[in-house]
Backbone as CSV, one residue per row, in Angstrom:
resi,resn,N_x,N_y,N_z,CA_x,CA_y,CA_z,C_x,C_y,C_z
1,UNK,64.911,-44.300,88.154,65.203,-43.827,89.222,66.710,-44.792,89.528
2,UNK,67.174,-43.340,89.974,69.334,-43.723,89.828,69.488,-44.962,91.039
3,UNK,70.135,-45.812,91.584,70.464,-46.334,92.374,71.855,-46.553,92.489
4,UNK,72.640,-46.217,93.549,73.831,-46.222,94.294,73.894,-47.225,95.388
5,UNK,74.899,-47.974,95.122,75.173,-48.749,96.558,76.979,-48.509,97.455
6,UNK,76.705,-48.739,98.408,78.212,-48.590,98.584,78.258,-49.743,99.683
7,UNK,79.337,-50.733,99.564,79.386,-51.655,101.468,80.627,-51.512,101.880
8,UNK,80.312,-52.371,102.637,81.497,-51.783,104.305,81.266,-53.517,105.235
9,UNK,82.223,-53.967,105.628,82.567,-55.080,106.139,82.810,-54.677,107.674
10,UNK,82.537,-56.458,108.705,82.846,-55.975,109.542,83.172,-57.440,110.799
11,UNK,83.496,-57.777,111.092,84.121,-59.242,111.924,82.996,-58.904,112.899
12,UNK,82.761,-59.934,113.632,81.597,-59.884,115.456,81.428,-61.210,115.172
13,UNK,81.259,-61.618,117.115,80.570,-62.555,117.286,79.259,-62.118,117.336
14,UNK,78.201,-63.336,117.660,76.949,-63.202,118.258,76.787,-64.703,118.429
15,UNK,75.321,-65.008,119.536,74.463,-66.323,118.949,73.674,-66.001,119.272
16,UNK,72.871,-66.895,119.049,70.994,-67.044,118.879,71.003,-67.573,120.337
17,UNK,69.990,-66.601,121.416,69.213,-67.096,122.358,68.237,-67.579,122.249
18,UNK,68.182,-68.823,122.690,66.469,-70.007,122.271,66.494,-70.747,120.831
19,UNK,67.589,-70.643,120.643,67.610,-71.182,119.408,67.955,-72.934,119.635
20,UNK,67.421,-73.519,118.791,68.207,-75.040,118.959,68.453,-75.301,117.454
21,UNK,70.102,-75.035,118.132,70.955,-75.194,116.469,72.356,-75.206,117.039
22,UNK,73.604,-75.090,115.712,75.003,-74.844,116.304,74.608,-73.324,116.499
23,UNK,74.073,-72.459,115.986,73.999,-71.310,116.344,73.570,-70.541,117.440
24,UNK,73.158,-71.623,118.197,73.253,-71.440,119.447,74.176,-70.862,120.441
25,UNK,75.283,-71.787,120.195,76.590,-71.488,120.129,77.107,-69.865,120.115
26,UNK,78.203,-69.457,120.775,78.634,-68.350,119.891,79.829,-68.598,118.796
27,UNK,79.611,-67.598,118.107,80.134,-67.933,116.853,80.546,-66.379,116.489
28,UNK,81.450,-66.856,114.965,81.833,-65.765,114.473,81.679,-65.162,113.034
29,UNK,81.255,-63.434,112.469,80.724,-63.865,111.021,81.948,-62.804,110.336
30,UNK,82.157,-62.512,109.071,82.652,-61.688,108.431,81.268,-61.008,108.046
31,UNK,80.982,-59.918,108.586,79.287,-59.214,108.043,79.673,-58.664,106.946
32,UNK,78.799,-58.196,106.002,78.974,-57.134,104.434,78.103,-56.807,104.622
33,UNK,77.507,-55.289,105.127,76.504,-54.573,104.298,76.829,-54.176,102.855
34,UNK,75.701,-53.984,102.667,75.496,-53.014,101.101,74.250,-52.282,101.080
35,UNK,74.533,-51.374,101.271,73.267,-49.855,101.414,73.323,-49.456,99.849
36,UNK,72.041,-49.589,99.162,71.013,-48.920,98.436,71.091,-47.579,98.685
37,UNK,71.088,-46.537,98.029,69.969,-45.700,97.608,69.087,-44.938,97.250
38,UNK,68.103,-44.514,96.518,67.660,-44.294,95.772,67.123,-42.263,95.092
39,UNK,67.070,-41.961,94.337,66.506,-40.629,94.182,65.746,-41.026,92.213
40,UNK,64.678,-40.048,92.403,64.286,-39.877,91.092,65.188,-38.634,89.850
41,UNK,65.470,-37.572,90.419,66.568,-36.802,89.742,67.207,-37.042,90.960
42,UNK,68.859,-36.815,89.564,70.195,-35.667,90.365,69.966,-34.737,90.769
43,UNK,70.892,-34.496,91.332,71.243,-33.215,91.776,71.575,-31.744,90.683
44,UNK,70.651,-30.954,90.555,70.908,-30.645,89.349,72.243,-28.820,89.488
45,UNK,72.370,-28.940,90.345,73.764,-27.376,90.422,74.302,-28.001,91.417
46,UNK,75.916,-27.279,91.741,76.485,-26.525,92.834,77.506,-27.661,92.014
47,UNK,78.544,-28.081,93.237,79.564,-29.226,93.047,78.880,-30.981,93.207
48,UNK,77.814,-31.079,93.620,77.453,-32.289,93.480,76.219,-32.173,91.935
49,UNK,76.205,-31.275,91.258,75.945,-31.498,89.912,76.031,-32.791,89.615
50,UNK,74.590,-33.400,88.717,74.739,-35.302,87.801,74.599,-36.002,88.991
51,UNK,74.502,-35.459,90.506,74.735,-37.035,91.502,73.470,-37.073,91.859
52,UNK,73.527,-38.356,92.424,71.966,-38.522,93.409,72.619,-37.707,95.344
53,UNK,73.726,-38.361,95.041,74.648,-38.060,96.488,76.142,-38.423,96.451
54,UNK,77.034,-38.115,96.571,78.537,-38.384,96.884,79.122,-39.348,97.070
55,UNK,79.511,-40.192,96.110,80.062,-41.579,97.131,80.681,-41.562,98.071
56,UNK,81.749,-40.801,97.891,82.649,-40.741,100.035,81.555,-40.282,101.284
57,UNK,80.351,-39.456,101.247,79.293,-39.437,101.843,78.495,-40.409,101.745
58,UNK,78.408,-41.303,101.151,77.903,-42.742,101.589,78.231,-43.603,101.875
59,UNK,79.178,-43.826,101.690,80.704,-44.260,102.010,81.017,-44.139,103.878
60,UNK,81.276,-42.999,103.506,81.412,-42.663,105.201,80.294,-42.919,106.130
61,UNK,79.226,-43.081,105.301,78.291,-43.416,106.773,78.030,-44.474,106.987
62,UNK,77.982,-46.096,105.593,78.329,-47.011,105.667,79.325,-47.717,106.997
63,UNK,80.310,-47.259,106.310,82.303,-47.612,106.985,81.427,-47.075,108.290
64,UNK,81.080,-46.090,108.986,80.993,-45.339,110.192,79.735,-46.996,110.931
65,UNK,78.790,-46.895,110.105,77.944,-47.728,110.574,78.683,-48.982,111.290
66,UNK,79.543,-49.765,109.846,80.114,-51.272,110.002,81.133,-51.107,111.171
67,UNK,81.933,-49.795,111.302,83.107,-49.748,112.379,82.643,-49.766,114.138
68,UNK,81.141,-49.293,114.067,80.494,-49.951,115.235,79.915,-50.823,115.502
69,UNK,79.934,-51.701,114.840,79.995,-53.046,114.914,80.995,-54.284,115.011
70,UNK,82.308,-53.234,114.453,83.297,-54.775,114.419,84.079,-55.375,115.559
71,UNK,84.851,-56.042,115.797,84.882,-56.370,116.413,84.719,-56.998,118.099
72,UNK,83.318,-57.243,117.792,82.953,-56.805,119.682,81.134,-58.222,119.607
73,UNK,81.635,-58.225,120.784,80.306,-59.646,120.990,78.844,-58.765,120.556
74,UNK,77.684,-59.010,119.607,77.301,-58.678,118.883,75.611,-59.877,120.073
75,UNK,75.226,-58.928,121.308,74.204,-59.699,121.909,73.305,-59.347,121.990
76,UNK,71.766,-59.964,121.942,70.438,-59.435,121.986,70.316,-59.308,123.537
77,UNK,69.630,-57.621,124.087,69.146,-56.974,125.122,68.316,-58.331,126.003
78,UNK,69.111,-58.738,127.365,68.353,-59.589,128.242,68.659,-60.821,127.930
79,UNK,69.824,-61.123,126.932,69.955,-62.773,126.567,71.321,-62.740,127.655
80,UNK,71.411,-62.135,128.059,73.225,-63.043,129.413,72.384,-62.455,130.222
81,UNK,72.732,-62.941,131.040,72.927,-62.815,132.581,73.681,-61.377,132.920
82,UNK,73.283,-60.361,134.032,74.303,-59.439,134.405,75.595,-60.197,134.929
83,UNK,75.887,-60.428,135.897,76.805,-61.650,136.223,77.709,-61.423,135.149
84,UNK,77.203,-62.664,133.424,78.116,-62.522,132.858,78.920,-61.547,131.938
85,UNK,77.816,-60.810,131.532,77.929,-59.050,130.878,79.159,-58.355,131.914
86,UNK,78.774,-58.616,133.167,80.205,-58.171,134.685,81.289,-58.453,134.136
87,UNK,81.470,-59.501,133.874,82.600,-60.996,133.902,83.242,-60.710,132.042
88,UNK,82.298,-60.359,131.119,82.954,-60.057,130.235,83.470,-58.495,130.340
89,UNK,82.950,-57.603,130.294,83.363,-56.369,130.428,84.747,-56.262,131.436
90,UNK,84.803,-56.725,133.139,85.661,-57.116,133.851,87.375,-57.416,132.756
91,UNK,86.969,-58.424,131.851,88.038,-59.498,130.999,88.177,-57.548,129.613
92,UNK,87.257,-56.897,129.579,88.014,-55.596,129.302,87.740,-56.094,127.921
93,UNK,86.115,-57.466,127.422,85.858,-57.952,125.577,84.864,-56.760,125.617
94,UNK,84.485,-55.704,124.450,84.085,-55.163,123.335,82.224,-56.185,123.334
95,UNK,81.548,-54.896,124.143,80.125,-55.609,123.474,79.128,-54.768,123.216
96,UNK,78.874,-55.572,122.053,77.516,-54.514,121.338,76.174,-54.627,122.283
97,UNK,75.329,-54.171,122.613,73.306,-54.875,122.277,73.133,-54.246,121.606
98,UNK,71.693,-55.275,121.062,71.347,-55.645,119.991,70.137,-54.934,120.436
99,UNK,69.134,-54.616,120.165,67.416,-54.410,120.646,66.460,-55.916,120.301
100,UNK,67.355,-56.256,119.119,66.533,-58.269,118.775,67.518,-58.387,118.828
101,UNK,66.873,-60.457,117.820,68.003,-61.386,117.691,68.757,-61.289,116.921
102,UNK,70.506,-60.610,117.098,71.155,-59.789,115.885,71.301,-61.169,115.169
103,UNK,70.278,-61.573,114.019,69.962,-62.566,112.359,70.314,-61.285,111.252
104,UNK,70.929,-61.811,110.889,71.171,-60.797,108.724,69.850,-60.505,109.177
105,UNK,68.345,-61.089,109.406,67.564,-59.921,108.751,67.416,-59.274,109.505
106,UNK,67.285,-59.384,111.207,67.254,-57.913,111.790,67.977,-56.735,111.683
107,UNK,69.181,-57.275,111.716,70.649,-55.946,110.984,69.682,-55.631,109.957
108,UNK,69.636,-55.956,108.798,68.915,-55.735,107.219,68.057,-54.532,107.913
109,UNK,66.946,-54.803,108.894,65.944,-53.704,108.814,66.565,-52.713,110.378
110,UNK,67.370,-52.865,110.758,67.702,-51.596,111.916,68.758,-50.788,111.525
111,UNK,69.217,-51.440,110.646,70.769,-50.645,109.696,69.285,-50.025,108.462
112,UNK,69.097,-50.575,108.114,67.939,-49.550,107.389,66.891,-48.158,107.676
113,UNK,66.606,-48.947,109.118,65.852,-47.621,110.061,66.999,-46.373,109.813
114,UNK,67.790,-47.171,110.879,69.604,-46.126,111.134,69.341,-44.938,110.187
115,UNK,70.206,-45.987,108.828,70.722,-44.735,108.083,69.725,-43.903,107.304
116,UNK,68.320,-45.306,107.120,67.636,-43.941,106.196,66.911,-42.380,106.995
117,UNK,67.143,-42.603,108.365,67.359,-40.819,109.297,68.348,-39.930,108.251
118,UNK,69.009,-40.669,107.586,69.886,-39.201,106.458,70.666,-39.793,105.492
119,UNK,70.124,-40.293,104.873,70.070,-41.307,103.592,68.468,-41.697,102.900
120,UNK,68.473,-41.718,101.918,67.383,-42.149,101.104,67.644,-43.266,100.899
121,UNK,67.669,-44.370,101.641,68.089,-45.485,101.647,66.614,-47.073,101.009
122,UNK,66.956,-46.920,100.184,66.027,-48.017,99.217,66.128,-49.391,99.800
123,UNK,67.023,-49.902,100.235,67.482,-51.414,99.897,68.607,-51.573,101.220
124,UNK,68.740,-52.309,102.233,69.806,-52.587,103.473,69.790,-54.671,102.646
125,UNK,70.605,-54.863,102.262,71.147,-56.110,102.615,72.238,-56.638,103.515
126,UNK,72.642,-57.459,104.390,73.419,-58.448,105.622,73.558,-59.420,105.334
127,UNK,75.151,-59.318,104.535,75.645,-61.345,104.452,76.042,-61.802,105.901
128,UNK,75.598,-62.190,106.051,76.465,-62.962,107.087,76.998,-64.018,106.386
129,UNK,76.897,-65.002,105.646,78.634,-65.558,104.586,78.442,-64.906,103.689
130,UNK,79.668,-65.030,102.961,79.788,-64.586,100.920,77.935,-65.432,100.572
131,UNK,77.777,-66.533,101.016,76.299,-67.342,99.921,74.867,-67.031,100.640
132,UNK,75.147,-66.222,101.600,73.553,-66.176,102.188,73.680,-64.624,103.111
133,UNK,72.405,-64.093,102.451,72.479,-62.963,102.399,70.912,-62.335,103.172
134,UNK,70.764,-61.271,103.650,69.249,-61.089,104.132,68.995,-59.351,103.786
135,UNK,67.811,-59.338,103.180,67.838,-57.829,102.145,66.256,-57.264,103.174
136,UNK,65.721,-56.183,103.426,64.889,-54.918,103.688,65.059,-53.720,103.308
137,UNK,63.566,-53.709,102.832,62.747,-52.774,101.842,61.963,-52.565,102.155
138,UNK,61.025,-51.377,102.293,60.343,-50.768,102.030,59.822,-50.962,100.640
139,UNK,58.028,-51.282,100.708,57.460,-51.392,99.252,56.630,-50.768,98.823
């Protein structure tokens, strides 16, 4: 099996609603996304002959995903009061609603599912810090 991996990073803030600990407070990370795609065979003809897919296509997809979350406050749906959201929007802050608690584990799964619509994704790894990461792959 052939494996290709591309990575991109984004900076954002988040908090863990309902969590007892310092991560319940608003804080930020430089997140890194690593996306691994897989194929049993290489393209046999044309300009992409000898490739799983063009690295530039893979990098573009991963970068576009990271850009959507860059320099924004990522919050779990229904975790902030509507008045809080309105005040933050009124101040011009970038807000990104996430369907689940914004943890590295949930990012890995959601990103896997999203990128899997257009790419042969094998695994997505999300680094919360340089030393701590979570991965999702279907077995």
